C-alpha positions in Angstrom: -0.5 12.8 7.3 -0.7 15.0 10.5 0.3 13.4 13.6 -1.3 14.5 16.8 0.8 17.3 18.6 2.2 18.6 15.4 0.6 21.9 16.2 3.3 22.2 19.2 6.3 21.9 17.0 8.8 24.7 16.1 9.7 26.1 13.0 12.3 23.4 12.1 9.5 20.8 12.2 7.2 22.4 9.6 10.1 23.2 7.2 11.2 19.4 7.4 7.7 18.5 6.7 7.7 20.8 3.7 10.9 19.6 2.2 9.2 16.0 2.4 6.8 17.3 -0.4 9.4 17.8 -2.8 9.3 14.3 -4.1 5.6 14.6 -4.5 6.0 17.9 -6.2 8.7 16.4 -8.6 6.5 13.7 -9.6 3.6 16.4 -10.2 6.0 18.6 -12.3 7.0 15.7 -14.6 3.4 14.8 -15.2 2.0 18.3 -16.0 5.0 18.7 -18.5 4.2 15.2 -19.9 0.7 16.3 -20.7 1.9 19.5 -22.2 4.3 17.5 -24.3 2.0 14.8 -25.3 -1.4 16.9 -26.0 0.0 20.2 -27.1 3.1 19.1 -28.9 2.3 15.7 -29.9 -1.4 15.3 -30.5 -2.6 19.1 -31.6 0.7 20.3 -33.4 2.9 17.1 -34.7 -0.1 14.5 -35.5 -1.9 15.7 -38.7 -4.5 13.0 -39.1 -7.7 14.1 -37.5 -8.8 10.5 -36.5 -5.7 9.8 -35.1 -5.4 12.9 -33.1 -9.2 12.2 -31.4 -8.0 8.7 -30.5 -4.7 9.7 -28.9 -6.5 12.6 -27.1 -9.3 10.4 -25.7 -7.3 7.5 -24.4 -4.5 9.6 -23.2 -7.2 11.6 -20.8 -8.4 8.1 -19.7 -5.2 6.8 -18.5 -4.1 10.3 -17.3 -7.4 10.8 -15.4 -7.2 7.2 -13.5 -3.5 7.9 -12.6 -4.0 11.4 -11.2 -7.0 9.8 -9.1 -5.3 6.6 -8.0 -2.1 8.8 -7.2 -4.3 11.4 -5.1 -6.0 9.1 -3.1 -2.8 7.1 -2.2 -1.4 10.6 -1.0 -4.3 11.9 1.0 -6.1 8.8 2.2 -5.5 8.9 6.2 -3.6 5.9 7.5 -5.9 5.3 10.1 -5.5 5.2 13.9 -5.0 2.2 16.1 -8.2 2.2 18.4 -7.6 3.3 22.0 -8.2 -0.2 23.6 -4.7 -1.2 22.5 -3.3 1.7 24.7 -2.2 0.9 27.9 -3.7 2.7 30.8 -1.4 5.0 32.7 -1.1 2.9 35.6 -0.2 -0.3 33.3 2.4 2.1 31.5 4.0 3.1 34.9 4.1 -0.2 36.0 5.7 -1.3 32.6 8.2 1.5 33.1 8.8 0.5 36.5 10.1 -2.7 35.9 12.4 -1.9 33.2 14.9 -4.3 34.7 12.8 -7.3 34.3 11.6 -8.3 30.7 9.7 -10.9 32.6 7.6 -8.9 34.6 7.1 -6.1 31.7 6.0 -9.4 29.5 3.7 -10.3 32.2 1.9 -6.7 32.4 1.5 -6.6 28.6 0.1 -10.4 28.4 -2.5 -9.4 31.0 -3.6 -6.2 29.3 -3.8 -8.1 25.9 -5.7 -11.2 27.0 -8.7 -9.6 25.8 -7.4 -7.9 22.6 -7.6 -9.9 18.9 -3.6 -10.6 19.0 -2.1 -13.4 17.2 1.4 -11.9 16.4 4.3 -11.9 18.5 7.9 -10.8 18.8 10.6 -13.2 17.4 11.2 -14.2 21.3 7.4 -14.9 22.0 6.6 -11.8 23.9 3.6 -9.3 23.2 4.5 -6.7 20.3 4.4 -3.2 22.2 5.3 0.4 21.2 6.8 2.2 23.9 6.6 5.4 21.8 2.7 5.2 21.2 2.4 3.0 24.7 0.1 0.6 23.0 0.1 -3.2 22.1 0.5 -3.7 18.4 -2.6 -5.1 16.7 -1.4 -7.9 14.0 0.5 -6.5 11.3 1.0 -3.3 12.7 4.5 -1.5 12.9 5.8 2.2 14.2 6.6 4.3 11.3 9.4 6.8 12.3 8.5 9.0 9.7 4.8 9.3 10.5 5.6 9.2 14.1 2.7 6.5 15.2 1.8 3.0 14.7 0.4 2.1 11.4 -2.2 -0.6 10.4 -0.7 -3.1 8.2 2.1 -1.1 7.4 4.0 -1.9 3.9 6.6 0.9 3.9 6.8 4.4 4.1 7.0 6.3 0.7 8.5 9.4 0.1 6.9 9.8 -3.9 3.7 9.9 -1.9 4.9 11.5 1.3 2.6 9.1 2.9 2.8 5.3 4.6 1.5 2.7 2.3 -0.7 0.6 4.8 -4.3 -0.8 5.3 -5.9 2.3 4.3 -4.3 3.1 1.0 -3.0 -0.3 -0.1 -5.4 -0.7 -2.9 -4.8 2.9 -4.1 -0.9 2.5 -4.2 -1.2 -0.9 -6.3 -3.6 1.0 -8.8 -1.4 4.1 -8.9 1.5 1.8 -10.2 -0.8 0.1 -12.6 -2.4 3.0 -14.1 1.2 4.9 -14.1 2.5 1.7 -15.8 -0.2 1.7 -18.6 0.2 5.6 -18.5 4.1 5.3 -19.6 3.4 2.4 -22.1 0.7 4.0 -24.0 3.0 7.2 -24.3 5.9 5.0 -25.4 3.7 3.1 -28.2 1.7 6.1 -29.4 4.8 8.5 -29.8 7.3 6.0 -31.1 6.5 6.5 -35.1 7.0 10.3 -34.3 10.2 9.7 -32.0 11.7 7.4 -34.7 11.1 10.2 -37.5 12.5 12.9 -35.4 15.4 10.8 -34.3 16.5 10.5 -38.1 16.0 13.8 -38.6 18.3 15.0 -35.6 21.3 12.7 -36.9 20.8 14.7 -40.0 21.2 17.8 -38.4 17.9 19.3 -39.8 15.9 19.0 -36.3 14.4 22.5 -35.7 12.0 23.7 -33.0 11.4 22.7 -29.3 8.3 20.7 -30.1 10.5 18.1 -31.5 12.6 17.8 -28.2 9.8 17.6 -26.3 8.4 14.5 -27.9 12.1 12.9 -27.8 12.6 13.8 -24.3 8.7 12.5 -23.5 9.8 9.2 -25.2 12.8 8.6 -23.1 11.2 9.7 -19.7 8.1 7.3 -20.3 10.7 4.4 -21.3 12.8 5.1 -18.0 9.8 5.4 -15.7 8.0 2.4 -17.3 11.1 0.1 -16.6 11.2 1.2 -13.0 7.5 1.1 -12.5 7.1 -2.5 -14.4 9.5 -4.1 -11.7 7.6 -2.3 -8.9 4.4 -3.4 -10.0 4.9 -6.8 -10.5 6.5 -7.2 -7.2 3.4 -5.6 -5.3 1.3 -7.7 -7.4 3.1 -10.7 -6.0 2.8 -9.3 -2.5 -1.1 -8.9 -3.1 -1.4 -12.6 -4.0 0.6 -13.9 -1.3 -1.0 -11.7 1.4 2.0 -10.2 2.6 3.6 -6.7 3.1 7.0 -5.6 2.0 8.0 -6.0 5.7 6.3 -9.1 6.1 8.5 -10.2 2.8 11.8 -9.3 4.5 11.0 -10.8 8.2 7.8 -13.4 8.3 5.6 -12.5 10.9 5.6 -14.7 13.9 2.5 -16.4 15.6 1.8 -17.1 19.5 2.9 -20.6 20.1 3.9 -21.6 16.5 6.7 -19.0 15.4 7.7 -17.3 12.3 5.5 -18.3 9.4 5.3 -16.7 6.0 2.3 -18.0 4.9 0.1 -17.4 8.1 -2.0 -15.1 6.5 -2.3 -16.8 3.0 -5.8 -17.6 2.2 -5.5 -18.8 -1.4 -4.6 -16.3 -4.1 -8.1 -15.2 -5.1 -9.1 -14.6 -1.3 -5.8 -12.7 -0.9 -6.7 -10.6 -4.1 -9.9 -10.1 -2.3 -8.8 -8.6 1.1 -7.2 -5.7 -0.7 -9.5 -5.2 -3.7 -12.9 -6.3 -2.2 -15.7 -8.4 -3.4 -17.2 -6.3 -6.0 -15.5 -7.1 -9.2 -17.0 -3.7 -10.8 -14.8 -1.7 -8.4 -11.9 -3.6 -8.4 -9.9 -1.4 -10.6 -11.2 2.0 -9.1 -9.4 3.9 -6.5 -12.3 3.8 -3.9 -12.4 2.0 -0.7 -13.3 -1.5 -1.0 -10.6 -3.4 1.3 -11.9 -6.1 3.4 -11.0 -6.3 7.0 -10.9 -3.7 9.7 -7.0 -3.2 9.5 -6.9 -4.8 13.0 -7.9 -8.4 12.4 -7.1 -10.7 9.8 -7.9 -14.3 8.9 -5.2 -17.0 9.6 -4.9 -20.5 8.8 -6.4 -22.5 11.4 -3.1 -24.5 12.1 -1.9 -21.4 13.9 -4.7 -20.9 16.1 -3.8 -21.6 19.8 -6.7 -22.0 22.2 -10.4 -22.9 22.1 -11.8 -19.5 21.1 -12.0 -17.9 17.9 -14.5 -16.4 15.6 -15.6 -18.8 12.5 -14.9 -17.6 9.0 -18.8 -17.9 8.4 -19.3 -15.4 11.0 -16.7 -12.9 10.2 -16.6 -9.1 10.4 -14.6 -6.7 8.5 -14.6 -3.1 7.2 -14.8 -1.5 3.8 -11.7 0.4 4.8 -11.9 2.8 7.0 -9.6 0.9 9.7 -11.9 1.1 13.0 -15.6 0.2 12.2 -16.9 -2.9 10.1 -20.2 -4.4 9.1 -20.6 -8.2 8.9 -19.8 -10.2 5.7 -19.8 -13.8 4.8 -16.7 -15.4 3.1 -17.1 -17.9 0.7 -15.5 -21.4 1.2 -12.0 -21.3 -0.3 -12.5 -23.3 -3.6 -8.7 -22.4 -4.5 -6.7 -23.5 -1.4 -3.3 -22.6 -0.5 -0.4 -22.8 -2.7 1.4 -25.9 -3.5 4.5 -25.1 -1.8 2.6 -24.3 1.3 4.4 -26.4 4.3 1.1 -27.8 5.5 -2.1 -29.6 4.6 -5.0 -27.3 3.6 -7.3 -26.9 6.7 -10.1 -24.5 7.1 -9.3 -20.7 7.5 -10.9 -19.1 10.5 -10.2 -15.6 12.4 -8.5 -15.7 15.8 
């Protein structure tokens, strides 16, 4: 995604940006070849039964369309921007730099600048999370991406296969992309298996002729290879969705002010965790359209973690439909499921900080 100020970069910068698209072009090439191998070589040339041809053709294009739609959404959805009120004023930043020999004075400046911001996450040492590259206080779950060159809302990881960060704005699309890619591979494997076995036997007899047979053989192998890889990755991200964690938070639990590290800090119960990513409307859960709850800045946390008397009730919580900045008001139902049984503290009311 475009980074502010890139128009002033030199030719080397743009060459590097072009190189970053190579993994995406590789995936597109593989998908385009799989379309040719399945539709032309398998459906139109190899399969002789007309009913089977129609069945294979229709369902293949259904999975193919959903896969391509979710993949495109994952690639081209903007990572969002941290609001300007998190950015330090020039005078405050100059004062911050001036006291670079005193961490206590620097933290005092950051504390003063963040006192009116909805920030609950802190560093391991308990200080305000600050990005000196972007000159801004980091909202909860926000991290700086060295590849994108800016702070990213609810950053999960930077994925070279989409040339984009997986984050608040496109995490739903990323999970759907993995799911539909897995279904795409499974469908190809199951429907091409009888023809793969037949061609495999013929090949060992030395009678295999024509490139079409080799296309189908390689199509099955490629689908198996990608399917196995996608199965583990998709399963892991399903786990993260149900736990309400990012990949970064799975490796290092977020720290909360006055409490410390707590990997269950954003856990709302599995169904609510699912709805945080996929939205309230079940009809749009499996469509790659923006329905994630929240604004990318504030997230519901367990009341045990709240410090101080001021907070927003979950009965009057504001969330966005996924633009990362502005958000309408919504109500969240009482959690009927509760937290996971292994949660280290008793179930209490969940509220926004």
